[in-house]
N, C-alpha and C positions, 0 to 999 in steps of 0.2 A: 504494499499500499504506499502510495506516495504521500509525502508530507505536504503541508501547506507551503513550506518554503520552496518546494520544487515548483509548484504552480505559480508562485509569485516570481520566481526566477524566469520561468517560461514566458509569463506576461511581460515582464520587463524586457526580456530578449525581443519579444515581438514589437514592443514600442521602439526600442533602439533600432531594430531592423527597419521598421516602417518609416522612421525619421531619417535614417541614414542610408540613402540609396547608393549603391556602389556605382562608381563612374562608368563601369563597363555596361551597366544597364542602359545608359544613353546610346552608346554605339549600337547595341543590339536592337534597341527600339527604332533608332533611325534607319538601320538596315531593313528591318521588317516593314517600316512604313514606305520606304522607297520601293520595296518589292510589291507591296499592295497597290501603291499608286501606279507602278508600271504595268501591273496586270490589268488594272481597271481602266486607266486612261492613257497609258503610254506617253505621258507628258515629257519624260526624260528623252524618249526616242525622238519625239517631235522637235525638242529643243536641240538635240545634238544634230539632227538632220538639217535644221536651219543653220546652225553654226558651220557645219560641213559645206552646205550649199553656198554660204556667204564666202567661205574661204576658197572654194573652187572658182567662183565667178569673180572674185577679187573685190568684193564689197568691203567697205570700211566698217568700223565698229558701229557707227551711228547711221550710216547711209547705205542704201543698196546701189546697184550698178547705175541706176537712173538718177541717183542723187536724192531720192526721197528718204525721209527719216523712217527707220525701221525700229520697232520695239524689240529689244534684245530678249532672247529667251532666258528663262530662269531654270537652272538645274535643281532648284529647291522647291518645285511645284508641289511636292507632297506636303509642305507646310500650309498650303492653301486648300487641302483636301476638305471634304465634308467634316465639320467639327465632331459629329457623332462618331464617324469612323475613326478619326484621329484620336480622340480621347477614349473611345471604346477599346481600340487596339492597345493604346498605352496603358490604360488601367488594367486590362486583361493580363498583359505581360507582367505588370507590377504585382498584381495579386497572385499570379501563378508563382512568381519568384518568392513572394512572402510565404505563401502556403507551402511550397516545397521546402523552403528553409526551415520552417517550424516542424515539418514532418520528418525530415532527414536528420539522422543523429549527428552526422559530421557536416556542418554548414560549409566548411572549406571545399568539400566535394561539389556542392551546388555552385558556389562562386567560381571554381575552377572550370566546371562545365559551361557556365554561362560565358565566361571570358574566352574560353577556347572556341565556342560557337561564334561569338561576336567578332573576335580577331580573325579567325580563319575565314569567316564569310566575307569580311571586308578585304582581306589581303589575297585570298586565293579563289574562293568559290565565285563571287560576283564578277571579277574581271575575266575569268575564264568563260563564265557563262555569257557575258556580254560579248566576248570575242566570238564565240560560236554563233550567237544570234546575228552579229554583224556580218560574219562570214557567210551565213546562210542567206541573209537579206541582200548583201551587195556583191557576193561572189568574190 
């Protein structure tokens, strides 16, 4: 039978964990939001196509080849996604992390898993995936 001190320590740990989000959470969240935005709207693809088209035709940063002003594409379009999707995904990831960290006996394992996923997805998985998608699209 667990004592009251054990429950108090668990609740305090939950409060500390809820107030102190690891910095790795942000990179994983940003990566997942970019993936969801790319799947739903392909805004990054359109922005990169416009940048590539401007570089091929020789347009400047602010003007196209005819001299007309062009609105520059933003690679951060996922920050303008529907607020319910943005906050829903962010809060879901956050609560999954909190729930898993309270259920798993060794919290270091959870943080190691999250950091490995976040860092490897940013450094290896997404660049390789985008390369294959560009290769398929542009030959």
